[in-house]
C-alpha positions as CSV (number, residue, x, y, z in Angstrom):
1,M,131.7,86.3,89.4
2,A,130.8,86.7,85.8
3,K,132.9,85.3,83.0
4,S,133.9,87.6,80.2
5,P,130.8,88.8,78.3
6,T,132.6,90.5,75.5
7,S,131.6,87.8,73.0
8,T,128.2,86.4,72.2
9,A,127.5,84.0,75.0
10,T,124.7,81.8,73.7
11,P,124.8,78.5,75.5
12,E,125.7,75.5,73.4
13,S,123.2,73.2,74.9
14,P,120.0,73.0,77.0
15,D,122.2,71.9,79.9
16,A,124.0,75.3,79.8
17,W,120.7,77.2,79.9
18,A,119.6,74.9,82.8
19,E,122.8,75.7,84.7
20,R,122.0,79.4,84.5
21,R,118.5,78.8,85.9
22,H,120.1,76.7,88.7
23,V,122.6,79.4,89.5
24,F,119.8,82.0,89.6
25,R,117.8,79.9,92.1
26,E,120.9,79.4,94.3
27,L,121.5,83.1,94.4
28,H,118.0,83.5,96.1
29,A,118.7,80.8,98.7
30,T,120.9,82.7,101.1
31,G,122.5,86.1,101.6
32,C,121.8,89.1,99.5
33,F,122.9,89.9,95.9
34,L,122.7,92.8,93.5
35,I,120.9,92.3,90.2
36,P,121.4,95.5,88.1
37,N,119.3,96.4,85.1
38,P,120.8,96.9,81.7
39,W,118.7,98.4,78.9
40,D,120.5,97.0,75.9
41,V,123.1,94.4,74.9
42,G,126.0,96.8,75.4
43,S,125.1,97.8,78.9
44,A,124.4,94.1,79.8
45,R,127.9,93.1,78.7
46,V,129.5,95.9,80.7
47,L,127.6,94.9,83.8
48,A,128.5,91.3,83.5
49,R,132.1,92.2,83.0
50,L,132.0,94.1,86.3
51,G,131.2,90.9,88.0
52,F,127.5,91.1,88.9
53,P,126.2,87.5,89.3
54,A,122.9,88.1,87.4
55,L,121.1,90.8,85.5
56,A,117.5,92.0,85.0
57,T,116.0,93.8,82.1
58,T,114.2,97.1,82.7
59,S,111.0,97.8,80.7
60,A,111.4,101.6,81.1
61,G,115.1,101.6,80.1
62,F,114.4,99.5,77.0
63,A,111.4,101.6,76.0
64,W,113.5,104.8,76.2
65,S,116.1,103.2,74.0
66,L,113.4,102.9,71.4
67,G,112.2,106.5,71.9
68,R,109.0,105.5,73.8
69,A,107.5,105.8,77.2
70,D,107.5,102.8,79.6
71,S,104.8,100.2,78.8
72,R,104.7,101.2,75.2
73,V,106.7,98.3,73.9
74,T,105.0,95.4,72.1
75,L,105.2,91.8,73.2
76,E,107.2,90.9,70.2
77,E,109.7,93.6,70.9
78,A,110.0,92.7,74.5
79,L,110.6,89.0,73.6
80,A,113.3,89.9,71.1
81,H,115.0,92.1,73.7
82,M,114.9,89.5,76.4
83,S,116.4,86.9,74.0
84,A,119.1,89.3,72.9
85,V,120.2,90.2,76.4
86,A,120.1,86.6,77.6
87,R,122.3,85.5,74.7
88,A,124.7,88.3,75.0
89,V,126.0,87.5,78.5
90,D,126.9,84.3,80.4
91,V,125.1,85.2,83.7
92,P,121.4,84.5,84.5
93,V,118.9,87.1,83.2
94,N,115.6,88.0,84.8
95,A,113.0,89.5,82.5
96,D,110.8,92.5,83.5
97,F,107.7,91.2,81.7
98,E,105.5,94.0,83.0
99,G,101.9,92.8,83.4
100,G,102.5,89.7,81.1
101,F,101.2,91.7,78.1
102,A,97.7,90.4,78.8
103,V,94.9,91.0,81.3
104,D,93.2,87.6,81.6
105,P,95.1,84.8,83.3
106,D,95.1,82.6,80.2
107,G,96.7,85.3,78.1
108,V,99.4,85.8,80.8
109,A,100.0,82.0,80.8
110,A,100.4,81.9,77.1
111,N,102.8,84.8,77.0
112,V,104.9,83.5,79.9
113,S,105.2,80.2,78.1
114,T,106.6,82.0,75.0
115,A,108.9,84.2,77.1
116,I,110.4,81.1,78.8
117,G,111.8,80.1,75.4
118,T,114.0,83.2,75.2
119,G,116.6,81.9,77.6
120,I,115.7,83.9,80.6
121,A,116.4,82.4,84.1
122,G,113.6,84.4,85.8
123,I,110.5,86.5,85.0
124,S,108.5,89.0,86.8
125,I,104.8,89.8,86.6
126,E,103.2,92.9,88.1
127,D,99.7,93.9,89.1
128,C,99.6,97.4,87.5
129,T,96.7,98.0,85.1
130,G,98.0,101.2,83.5
131,D,94.7,102.9,84.3
132,A,95.3,105.9,86.6
133,A,91.7,105.7,88.0
134,Q,92.2,102.0,89.0
135,P,95.9,101.4,88.9
136,L,95.9,97.9,90.4
137,F,94.2,94.8,89.2
138,D,91.4,93.5,91.4
139,F,92.9,91.4,94.2
140,T,91.4,88.1,93.0
141,L,92.3,88.7,89.4
142,A,95.9,89.7,90.4
143,V,96.3,86.4,92.3
144,E,94.8,84.4,89.4
145,R,97.4,86.0,87.0
146,I,100.2,84.8,89.2
147,L,98.7,81.3,89.5
148,A,98.5,81.3,85.7
149,A,102.2,82.3,85.3
150,R,103.1,79.6,87.9
151,R,101.2,76.9,85.9
152,A,102.9,78.0,82.7
153,I,106.4,77.7,84.2
154,D,105.6,74.3,85.8
155,L,104.3,73.0,82.5
156,S,107.5,74.0,80.8
157,G,109.5,71.9,83.3
158,L,112.3,74.4,83.1
159,G,112.3,75.9,86.6
160,V,112.3,79.5,85.6
161,L,112.1,81.6,88.7
162,L,108.8,83.6,89.1
163,T,108.9,87.0,90.8
164,A,105.5,88.6,91.6
165,R,105.3,92.4,92.0
166,T,102.7,94.6,93.5
167,E,103.0,98.2,92.3
168,G,100.9,100.1,94.8
169,F,103.7,102.3,96.1
170,I,104.6,103.6,92.7
171,V,101.1,104.1,91.3
172,G,99.7,106.3,94.0
173,R,98.4,103.5,96.3
174,P,101.1,103.3,99.1
175,D,99.1,101.1,101.4
176,L,101.5,98.8,103.3
177,D,98.8,96.5,104.6
178,E,97.4,95.9,101.1
179,T,100.9,95.5,99.7
180,I,101.6,92.8,102.2
181,R,98.2,91.1,101.6
182,R,98.9,90.9,97.9
183,L,102.5,89.7,98.3
184,A,101.5,87.0,100.8
185,A,98.8,85.8,98.4
186,F,101.2,85.8,95.5
187,A,103.6,83.8,97.6
188,E,100.8,81.3,98.3
189,A,100.0,81.2,94.6
190,G,103.5,80.0,93.9
191,A,105.7,83.1,93.3
192,D,109.3,82.3,94.1
193,C,110.3,85.9,94.9
194,L,108.3,88.9,96.0
195,Y,108.7,92.5,95.0
196,A,107.0,95.8,96.0
197,P,108.9,98.6,94.2
198,G,108.6,101.9,96.0
199,I,109.0,100.7,99.6
200,R,111.9,102.6,101.2
201,T,111.8,102.8,105.0
202,R,113.3,100.2,107.3
203,D,109.8,99.5,108.8
204,E,108.2,99.0,105.3
205,I,111.0,96.7,104.1
206,G,111.2,94.7,107.3
207,A,107.5,94.2,107.4
208,V,107.4,92.8,103.9
209,V,110.4,90.5,104.5
210,R,108.7,89.1,107.6
211,A,105.3,88.7,105.9
212,V,106.5,86.4,103.1
213,A,109.4,84.6,104.9
214,P,111.1,82.4,104.1
215,K,110.6,83.4,100.5
216,P,113.1,86.0,99.2
217,V,112.2,89.6,98.7
218,N,113.5,92.0,96.0
219,V,113.9,95.7,96.9
220,L,114.2,98.4,94.3
221,V,116.9,101.0,94.9
222,G,116.5,104.0,92.6
223,G,118.0,106.6,94.9
224,D,120.4,107.2,97.7
225,F,118.2,106.1,100.6
226,T,119.9,102.9,101.7
227,T,123.0,100.6,101.3
228,V,123.6,97.0,100.5
229,A,124.7,96.4,104.1
230,E,121.4,97.9,105.5
231,L,119.2,95.8,103.2
232,T,121.2,92.7,104.0
233,E,120.6,93.3,107.7
234,L,116.9,93.6,107.0
235,G,116.8,90.2,105.4
236,V,116.5,91.3,101.8
237,R,117.8,88.7,99.3
238,R,117.9,90.6,96.0
239,I,118.5,94.3,95.2
240,S,117.6,95.7,91.7
241,V,117.9,99.3,90.4
242,G,115.2,99.3,87.8
243,S,115.6,102.2,85.4
244,A,118.1,104.1,87.6
245,L,121.2,103.1,85.6
246,A,119.5,104.1,82.4
247,R,118.5,107.4,84.0
248,A,122.0,108.0,85.1
249,A,123.2,107.4,81.5
250,W,120.5,109.7,80.1
251,T,121.6,112.3,82.7
252,G,125.1,112.5,81.3
253,F,123.9,112.6,77.8
254,L,121.3,115.4,78.4
255,D,123.8,117.4,80.5
256,A,126.4,117.4,77.7
257,A,123.8,117.9,74.9
258,R,122.1,120.8,76.7
259,E,125.5,122.5,77.3
260,I,126.2,122.3,73.5
261,A,122.7,123.5,72.6
262,E,122.5,126.3,75.1
263,R,126.1,127.6,75.6
264,G,128.0,126.3,72.6
265,T,130.6,124.7,74.9
266,F,131.8,121.2,75.3
267,G,132.8,120.9,79.0
268,G,130.6,117.8,79.6
269,F,132.9,115.8,77.3
270,A,135.7,116.1,79.9
271,R,133.8,113.9,82.2
272,A,133.1,111.2,79.6
273,V,134.4,107.7,79.8
274,P,137.6,107.5,77.7
275,F,137.2,106.1,74.2
276,A,139.8,103.5,74.8
277,E,138.1,102.2,77.9
278,L,134.9,101.6,76.0
279,I,136.8,99.9,73.2
280,G,138.3,97.6,75.8
281,S,134.8,96.9,77.2
282,F,133.5,95.6,73.9
283,R,136.7,94.1,72.4
284,Q,136.1,90.4,71.3
285,E,138.2,88.0,73.4
């Protein structure tokens, strides 16, 4: 369970950071755990207070908080965000590092090396190009990019956990065989955890888990299509929610704002979290 995250939780020593990385690895060893995705320091502290054992950043949620679309954040902004979240809570934080902010493997390695210094316990690299015509990196290049990230982590000696993602199911290429081919190759290249956002059915999830076993699999849950119990039964080790919590927050905001703009009424405020509860969530202890 999380300790109180209501005050700045910067570790006092390298040993404290190392302990977070150790805890994060242990979470992946057995069972199934939830790793929700805050989009800023405030949401991170609330999630840690609720007892989640680890957190993961969301590139989309963070981008929206800056008034931008996903994948429109600079490397420097992403690094600052990762550092702020990692230092705001006392649980391990995994970084959504998108495509590594580079195409070539050497660039990915250099950026991963820098990211490791922010205090994160884990980092994910995806194979999405951002080009609708060719949304995934060539297979060989995609594998080389994971190999480069692996080398960068190993050279650091810090043991940051590497998650490799293939994005086919969310970029218009929902090919299960190709997804498994890529995840198996990423596992062979040294990824510690495998992730195919967009897979939803029991058959898809079960096939991925079996293909990369015994390495752990992360499943994205952005809708009401499964439960923790069902995913645990399928052998999933880690469940994240991506931008879903940020979308839920934006839903409440937009519903209330549209009511004011369109009807001149304020009924949405009746469903708002009480002011006192939020004050209590962020009170220094």
